[in-house]
C-alpha positions as CSV (number, residue, x, y, z in Angstrom):
1,M,106.9,-82.4,-39.7
2,S,109.8,-81.3,-41.7
3,W,110.8,-83.2,-44.8
4,T,113.6,-82.2,-47.1
5,I,114.0,-83.3,-50.7
6,G,117.2,-85.1,-49.7
7,N,115.3,-87.1,-47.1
8,I,112.5,-87.8,-49.6
9,A,115.0,-89.1,-52.0
10,R,116.4,-91.6,-49.5
11,A,113.0,-92.7,-48.3
12,G,110.4,-92.0,-50.9
13,V,111.5,-94.7,-53.2
14,G,111.6,-97.3,-50.4
15,V,108.5,-98.5,-52.4
16,A,110.4,-101.7,-53.1
17,I,109.6,-103.7,-50.1
18,L,109.0,-107.1,-51.6
19,A,106.5,-109.0,-49.5
20,G,102.8,-109.7,-49.1
21,S,100.1,-110.7,-46.8
22,A,97.8,-112.5,-49.0
23,S,95.0,-113.9,-50.6
24,G,97.0,-116.0,-52.8
25,A,99.7,-116.5,-50.2
26,T,98.6,-119.3,-48.0
27,A,101.9,-120.9,-47.2
28,G,104.6,-119.0,-45.3
29,A,105.5,-115.5,-46.6
30,F,104.2,-115.3,-50.2
31,G,104.3,-119.0,-51.0
32,I,101.2,-120.8,-52.4
33,R,100.6,-124.4,-51.3
34,E,97.4,-125.0,-53.2
35,Q,98.6,-127.3,-55.9
36,S,96.4,-130.4,-55.3
37,T,92.7,-130.6,-54.3
38,Q,93.2,-134.1,-53.1
39,A,96.2,-133.3,-50.9
40,Q,94.5,-130.2,-49.5
41,G,91.8,-132.5,-48.0
42,E,94.5,-133.9,-45.7
43,A,96.1,-130.5,-45.0
44,F,98.8,-131.6,-47.4
45,A,100.0,-134.4,-45.1
46,G,101.8,-137.0,-47.1
47,A,101.9,-134.8,-50.2
48,A,105.4,-136.0,-50.9
49,S,104.4,-139.6,-50.6
50,G,101.5,-139.3,-53.1
51,S,98.5,-138.3,-51.0
52,G,97.8,-135.7,-53.6
53,G,97.6,-138.1,-56.5
54,V,99.5,-137.1,-59.7
55,S,99.5,-133.5,-58.4
56,S,101.9,-134.6,-55.6
57,M,104.6,-134.1,-58.3
58,F,104.8,-130.5,-57.1
59,W,106.3,-131.8,-53.8
60,N,108.0,-134.9,-55.2
61,P,108.5,-135.6,-58.9
62,A,109.0,-139.3,-58.2
63,V,105.2,-139.6,-57.7
64,V,105.0,-139.6,-61.5
65,T,105.7,-143.4,-61.4
66,M,102.7,-144.2,-59.0
67,R,100.0,-144.5,-61.6
68,P,100.1,-146.6,-64.8
69,G,99.1,-145.3,-68.3
70,W,98.2,-141.7,-69.1
71,V,96.6,-139.7,-66.3
72,T,95.9,-136.0,-65.8
73,E,94.6,-134.0,-62.9
74,Q,93.4,-130.4,-62.9
75,N,92.7,-128.3,-59.8
76,L,91.2,-124.9,-59.1
77,S,91.3,-123.2,-55.7
78,F,89.6,-120.1,-54.5
79,I,91.5,-118.4,-51.7
80,N,89.5,-115.9,-49.6
81,L,91.7,-114.1,-47.0
82,S,90.3,-111.7,-44.4
83,S,92.9,-109.6,-42.7
84,T,92.9,-106.2,-41.0
85,I,95.7,-104.1,-39.6
86,R,94.6,-102.1,-36.6
87,T,96.6,-98.9,-35.7
88,Q,98.2,-99.0,-32.3
89,P,99.7,-96.4,-29.9
90,G,103.2,-95.5,-31.0
91,T,102.1,-94.6,-34.6
92,N,103.3,-91.1,-35.7
93,P,100.5,-88.7,-34.7
94,A,100.4,-87.1,-38.2
95,F,99.3,-90.5,-39.6
96,A,97.6,-92.2,-36.6
97,G,94.3,-90.3,-37.3
98,L,94.1,-91.8,-40.8
99,G,92.8,-95.0,-39.3
100,D,93.1,-98.7,-39.9
101,S,93.8,-100.6,-43.1
102,G,90.3,-102.0,-43.7
103,D,90.2,-105.5,-45.0
104,I,93.4,-105.9,-47.1
105,G,92.4,-109.4,-48.3
106,Q,91.6,-109.9,-51.9
107,G,90.0,-113.1,-53.3
108,A,92.3,-115.1,-55.7
109,V,91.7,-118.1,-58.0
110,V,94.7,-120.4,-58.3
111,P,94.8,-123.1,-61.0
112,A,97.2,-126.0,-60.9
113,G,97.6,-129.1,-63.1
114,A,99.6,-132.3,-63.4
115,T,99.9,-135.0,-66.0
116,S,101.8,-138.3,-66.1
117,Y,102.4,-140.7,-69.0
118,Q,104.0,-144.1,-68.8
119,L,106.4,-144.7,-71.6
120,T,107.7,-148.2,-70.6
121,D,107.4,-150.5,-67.6
122,R,110.1,-148.4,-65.9
123,I,110.0,-144.9,-67.4
124,W,107.4,-142.2,-67.0
125,I,107.3,-138.5,-68.1
126,G,105.2,-135.8,-66.5
127,L,104.4,-132.1,-66.3
128,T,103.1,-129.9,-63.6
129,T,101.9,-126.3,-63.9
130,G,100.9,-123.9,-61.2
131,A,101.7,-120.8,-59.2
132,P,104.3,-121.4,-56.4
133,F,104.2,-117.8,-55.3
134,G,101.5,-115.1,-55.2
135,L,100.1,-112.0,-53.6
136,V,97.1,-109.8,-53.9
137,T,96.5,-107.3,-51.1
138,K,95.0,-103.8,-51.0
139,P,94.4,-101.7,-47.9
140,R,92.4,-98.5,-48.0
141,N,94.4,-96.0,-50.1
142,T,94.6,-93.5,-47.2
143,W,95.4,-95.1,-43.9
144,S,97.9,-94.8,-41.1
145,G,100.4,-97.2,-42.6
146,E,100.3,-95.8,-46.2
147,L,104.0,-95.0,-46.2
148,Y,104.7,-98.7,-45.8
149,G,102.3,-100.2,-48.3
150,R,99.2,-99.5,-50.4
151,S,98.5,-102.1,-53.1
152,N,100.7,-105.2,-53.6
153,R,100.6,-107.9,-56.4
154,I,102.9,-110.8,-57.0
155,F,102.2,-113.3,-59.8
156,S,104.1,-116.4,-60.7
157,L,103.8,-119.4,-63.0
158,A,105.9,-122.5,-63.1
159,F,106.3,-125.3,-65.7
160,N,108.0,-128.4,-64.4
161,P,108.5,-131.3,-66.8
162,V,110.0,-134.4,-65.2
163,I,111.2,-137.9,-66.1
164,G,110.8,-140.7,-63.6
165,F,112.5,-144.1,-63.4
166,K,111.3,-147.1,-61.5
167,V,114.6,-148.6,-60.3
168,N,112.8,-151.7,-58.8
169,E,109.6,-152.6,-57.1
170,W,110.3,-150.5,-54.0
171,L,112.3,-147.5,-55.4
172,S,111.5,-144.8,-57.9
173,I,113.4,-141.6,-58.7
174,A,112.7,-138.6,-60.8
175,A,114.0,-135.1,-61.7
176,G,113.3,-132.3,-64.1
177,P,113.8,-128.5,-64.8
178,N,111.6,-125.9,-63.1
179,I,110.9,-123.0,-65.5
180,E,109.4,-120.1,-63.5
181,Y,108.0,-116.7,-64.4
182,F,107.8,-114.0,-61.6
183,R,106.2,-110.6,-61.7
184,L,105.5,-108.0,-59.0
185,T,103.8,-104.6,-58.7
186,L,104.1,-102.7,-55.4
187,R,102.8,-99.3,-54.4
188,Q,103.1,-97.1,-51.3
189,A,102.7,-93.4,-50.4
190,V,105.6,-91.0,-50.9
191,P,106.4,-88.8,-47.8
192,L,106.0,-85.2,-48.8
193,P,105.5,-82.1,-46.7
194,I,101.8,-82.0,-47.4
195,N,98.6,-83.3,-45.8
196,P,99.3,-87.1,-45.1
197,A,95.7,-87.8,-46.2
198,G,96.6,-86.7,-49.7
199,L,99.9,-88.2,-50.4
200,P,100.6,-89.6,-53.9
201,S,101.9,-93.1,-54.6
202,S,105.1,-94.4,-56.0
203,F,105.5,-97.9,-57.5
204,L,107.9,-100.6,-58.3
205,K,107.3,-103.0,-61.2
206,G,109.5,-105.9,-62.3
207,E,109.4,-109.3,-64.0
208,S,111.7,-112.2,-64.8
209,W,112.0,-115.8,-66.1
210,G,114.3,-118.1,-64.1
211,V,115.2,-121.8,-64.2
212,G,115.7,-124.3,-61.3
213,F,115.0,-128.0,-60.9
214,T,113.1,-130.6,-58.9
215,A,114.2,-134.1,-57.8
216,G,112.8,-136.8,-55.6
217,A,112.6,-140.4,-54.5
218,L,109.7,-142.7,-53.7
219,I,110.2,-145.7,-51.5
220,T,107.8,-148.5,-50.9
221,P,109.6,-150.8,-48.3
222,T,106.5,-153.0,-47.6
223,A,103.0,-153.3,-49.0
224,G,100.9,-150.4,-47.8
225,T,103.8,-148.2,-46.8
226,T,105.1,-145.3,-49.0
227,L,107.8,-142.8,-48.1
228,G,108.6,-139.8,-50.3
229,I,111.3,-137.2,-50.3
230,G,111.2,-134.3,-52.7
231,Y,113.3,-131.2,-53.4
232,R,112.5,-128.0,-55.3
233,S,115.6,-125.8,-55.9
234,S,115.9,-122.1,-55.5
235,V,115.2,-120.2,-58.7
236,H,117.4,-117.1,-59.4
237,H,115.5,-114.2,-61.0
238,D,117.1,-111.2,-62.6
239,L,114.2,-108.8,-62.3
240,E,113.9,-106.1,-64.9
241,G,111.4,-103.3,-64.3
242,S,110.9,-99.7,-63.3
243,I,110.3,-97.3,-60.4
244,G,107.7,-94.6,-60.9
245,V,107.7,-91.5,-58.7
246,P,105.0,-88.7,-58.7
247,I,107.1,-85.5,-58.5
248,L,109.9,-84.1,-60.6
249,A,112.3,-83.7,-57.7
250,L,112.5,-87.5,-57.4
251,A,112.9,-88.1,-61.1
252,P,116.6,-89.3,-60.8
253,L,115.4,-92.1,-58.5
254,G,112.8,-93.3,-61.0
255,G,113.2,-95.0,-64.3
256,Q,114.5,-98.5,-65.2
257,V,115.8,-100.7,-62.4
258,S,117.0,-104.2,-61.9
259,A,117.2,-106.6,-58.9
260,K,118.5,-110.1,-58.1
261,L,116.1,-112.3,-56.3
262,N,116.4,-116.0,-55.2
263,T,113.3,-117.8,-54.3
264,P,113.4,-120.3,-51.4
265,E,114.2,-124.0,-52.0
266,K,111.8,-126.5,-50.5
267,V,112.4,-130.0,-49.0
268,S,109.3,-132.1,-48.5
269,V,109.0,-135.5,-46.7
270,G,105.8,-137.6,-46.7
271,L,104.8,-140.9,-45.2
272,T,101.6,-142.7,-46.1
273,Q,100.6,-145.9,-44.2
274,A,97.7,-148.2,-45.0
275,I,96.1,-149.2,-41.6
276,S,93.4,-151.4,-43.2
277,P,92.2,-152.3,-46.7
278,V,90.0,-149.1,-46.7
279,A,91.9,-146.6,-44.5
280,R,95.3,-144.7,-44.7
281,V,97.1,-142.2,-42.5
282,S,99.7,-139.7,-43.7
283,L,102.3,-137.5,-42.2
284,G,104.1,-134.6,-43.8
285,F,107.0,-132.2,-43.2
286,E,108.1,-129.2,-45.3
287,W,111.2,-127.0,-44.9
288,D,111.3,-123.7,-46.9
289,N,114.6,-121.9,-47.0
290,W,113.2,-118.3,-47.0
291,T,116.6,-117.1,-45.7
292,R,117.6,-117.2,-49.4
293,L,115.9,-113.9,-50.0
294,G,118.1,-111.8,-47.6
295,T,118.4,-108.1,-48.5
296,V,117.8,-107.4,-52.1
297,G,119.3,-104.3,-53.7
298,I,117.3,-102.2,-56.3
299,V,119.8,-100.8,-58.8
300,S,119.2,-98.0,-61.3
301,K,120.1,-99.2,-64.8
302,T,121.0,-95.7,-66.0
303,R,123.2,-94.7,-62.9
304,G,124.4,-98.2,-62.0
305,V,124.0,-97.6,-58.3
306,P,121.4,-98.9,-55.7
307,V,118.5,-96.6,-55.2
308,S,116.7,-98.7,-52.7
309,F,116.7,-102.1,-51.1
310,L,114.4,-104.9,-49.9
311,P,115.0,-106.0,-46.3
312,L,113.7,-109.5,-46.8
313,D,115.5,-111.0,-43.8
314,Y,113.1,-113.9,-43.4
315,K,113.8,-117.1,-41.4
316,D,113.3,-120.7,-42.3
317,G,109.7,-121.9,-42.6
318,F,108.6,-125.3,-41.2
319,T,105.3,-127.1,-41.7
320,Y,104.1,-130.3,-39.9
321,S,100.9,-132.1,-40.9
322,I,98.9,-135.2,-40.2
323,G,95.9,-136.5,-42.1
324,G,93.9,-139.6,-43.0
325,E,91.4,-140.9,-45.5
326,Y,88.8,-143.6,-45.6
327,D,87.1,-145.4,-48.5
328,W,83.4,-145.0,-47.5
329,S,82.4,-147.0,-50.5
330,P,84.0,-148.2,-53.8
331,A,83.0,-144.8,-55.3
332,L,83.5,-142.4,-52.3
333,T,86.6,-141.6,-50.3
334,V,86.6,-139.0,-47.5
335,R,89.6,-137.4,-45.8
336,A,90.7,-134.8,-43.2
337,G,93.8,-133.3,-41.8
338,V,95.5,-130.7,-39.7
339,A,98.8,-128.8,-40.2
340,Y,100.8,-126.3,-38.2
341,E,103.2,-123.9,-39.9
342,E,106.0,-121.9,-38.3
343,S,106.1,-118.7,-40.3
344,P,109.4,-117.4,-41.5
345,I,108.2,-113.9,-40.4
346,D,108.1,-112.5,-36.9
347,T,108.1,-109.1,-35.2
348,T,111.7,-108.4,-36.3
349,N,111.0,-108.7,-40.1
350,R,107.2,-108.2,-40.4
351,S,105.8,-105.4,-42.6
352,V,102.3,-104.1,-43.4
353,R,102.7,-105.8,-46.8
354,L,103.3,-109.1,-45.1
355,P,101.7,-109.4,-41.6
356,D,102.3,-113.1,-41.7
357,N,102.4,-115.3,-38.6
358,D,102.2,-118.9,-37.5
359,R,99.0,-120.6,-38.6
360,V,96.9,-123.8,-38.2
361,N,95.3,-125.4,-41.2
362,V,92.2,-127.6,-40.7
363,S,91.0,-129.3,-43.8
364,V,88.4,-131.8,-45.1
365,G,87.9,-133.3,-48.5
366,A,86.4,-136.1,-50.6
367,S,86.8,-137.9,-53.9
368,Y,84.0,-139.4,-55.9
369,R,84.8,-141.9,-58.6
370,W,82.2,-141.0,-61.3
371,N,83.3,-143.9,-63.5
372,E,86.4,-146.0,-64.3
373,K,88.1,-143.0,-65.9
374,L,86.8,-139.9,-64.1
375,T,87.3,-139.0,-60.4
376,L,86.0,-135.7,-58.9
377,N,87.8,-134.0,-56.0
378,L,86.6,-131.4,-53.5
379,A,88.4,-129.9,-50.5
380,Y,87.8,-127.1,-47.9
381,S,90.4,-125.5,-45.6
382,H,90.2,-122.9,-42.8
383,L,93.4,-121.2,-41.8
384,F,93.7,-119.8,-38.2
385,V,96.4,-117.1,-38.4
386,G,97.9,-115.8,-35.1
387,K,97.7,-112.1,-34.3
388,A,100.8,-110.4,-35.5
389,R,102.5,-107.3,-34.1
390,I,104.0,-104.8,-36.7
391,L,106.6,-102.2,-35.9
392,A,108.1,-99.8,-38.5
393,G,110.2,-96.7,-38.3
394,A,113.5,-95.7,-36.7
395,G,115.5,-98.7,-35.6
396,Q,113.4,-101.2,-37.6
397,D,114.1,-103.0,-40.9
398,Y,111.2,-101.1,-42.5
399,N,111.8,-97.4,-42.0
400,V,110.5,-94.5,-44.2
401,Q,111.6,-91.0,-43.0
402,N,111.6,-92.2,-39.4
403,V,107.8,-92.2,-39.4
404,A,106.8,-94.7,-36.8
405,F,104.0,-97.1,-37.4
406,A,102.7,-99.7,-34.9
407,G,99.9,-102.1,-35.6
408,I,98.2,-105.4,-34.9
409,A,97.3,-107.7,-37.8
410,D,94.5,-110.2,-37.4
411,G,93.4,-112.6,-40.2
412,S,92.1,-115.9,-41.3
413,A,91.5,-117.6,-44.6
414,D,89.0,-119.9,-46.2
415,I,90.0,-122.0,-49.2
416,V,87.7,-124.1,-51.5
417,S,89.3,-126.3,-54.1
418,V,87.7,-128.4,-56.8
419,G,89.5,-130.8,-59.2
420,F,89.3,-133.9,-61.3
421,R,91.4,-136.8,-62.4
422,Y,91.0,-138.4,-65.8
423,V,92.6,-141.6,-67.1
424,F,93.1,-141.8,-70.9
425,G,93.0,-145.0,-72.8
426,A,92.3,-148.4,-71.4
427,V,91.9,-148.6,-67.7
428,E,94.5,-150.8,-66.0
429,P,93.3,-153.8,-64.0
430,T,92.9,-153.2,-60.3
431,A,95.9,-155.4,-59.5
432,A,98.2,-153.0,-61.4
433,A,97.2,-150.0,-59.3
434,P,99.5,-148.6,-56.6
435,L,99.3,-150.4,-53.3
436,V,98.6,-147.2,-51.3
437,R,96.4,-145.2,-53.7
438,K,93.2,-147.0,-54.5
439,Y,91.6,-144.8,-57.1
């Protein structure tokens, strides 16, 4: 295998392939949906219409008006992904013998919180915090796909204050800024004319703060029926960071870099319908505009020219869900749901960093009302992820030195979430509670 310094310079710093397969990424691509323990119990069906309690503000800020007084919810989810990429025929012979990826999944803990406060009979304020995007994966350091990915980390944190207005008894609206922090660290092997089993790593690091907004409406046309529509805008990030390369010959390609990244906007629609005094059914739909990412250029800050690019040519993502809940007793509510998600990633744009595919989410959950002020929530989900074919090399979006890689990714995820809701101050009379939510 003949590699020249010129070819290395073009391919070696292709480290910046922004993506992820993930513990931490359990919505399409590197999105994180675990923002509400309560909504998770219904596979997030009706999240935009309030099935997730106050935490539903992540999908629809108008939910802030659903509960009187001062209420806070805190959620903690443990995401355990198991995923392996098996090397297939067609992989470059020099690398094929290095073997499979091993389990690339890494356990991740994702916190999320939401608080609402009623100022007047028509005005509420609220705040949600959480991680809308995330990634933690790590294959074996030496494996047949090492040129296309070693370790990958994406971290985000969003603060979303909102103000809600109850227009009348059947319509509420809300909006607010979404302040988001985004950070990534990606590593991959650099192609050098040495033993493939001993190749060093290059890395890309970058971080940014960005601002977007959320808006939504909540409609209660009849008693027991709630329809919610929510929007989370794209957030523009001017990433500032660096590329690190392991050898002097590639030094001009290293150093400080910048990149422009736009996160996808999200539209969520939810419907919750009471079918009896103790039972409710919910439907959900989400659209994520992952096409926003496109191809991202990595620009050297000293030279002012692109040194690499990120071929993030994802498609739109769609999620459909149905769930229900039943008040087993005045203190105990049980729920379950199922969701199907069309991934924005397929064979044309799939990489070893993000062997994502369509998935089915099956969830169960429960809430226990400890007393008038404290409610405890618990949920469990299993994600069935379809097997995913990966092709990299000449003629593909992901190509390093024309070194071919072919693989099959197979994975699943288990998610356990715990949370609580606490009502401060005097507890409102039962008659003042929302018609659909009963606790």
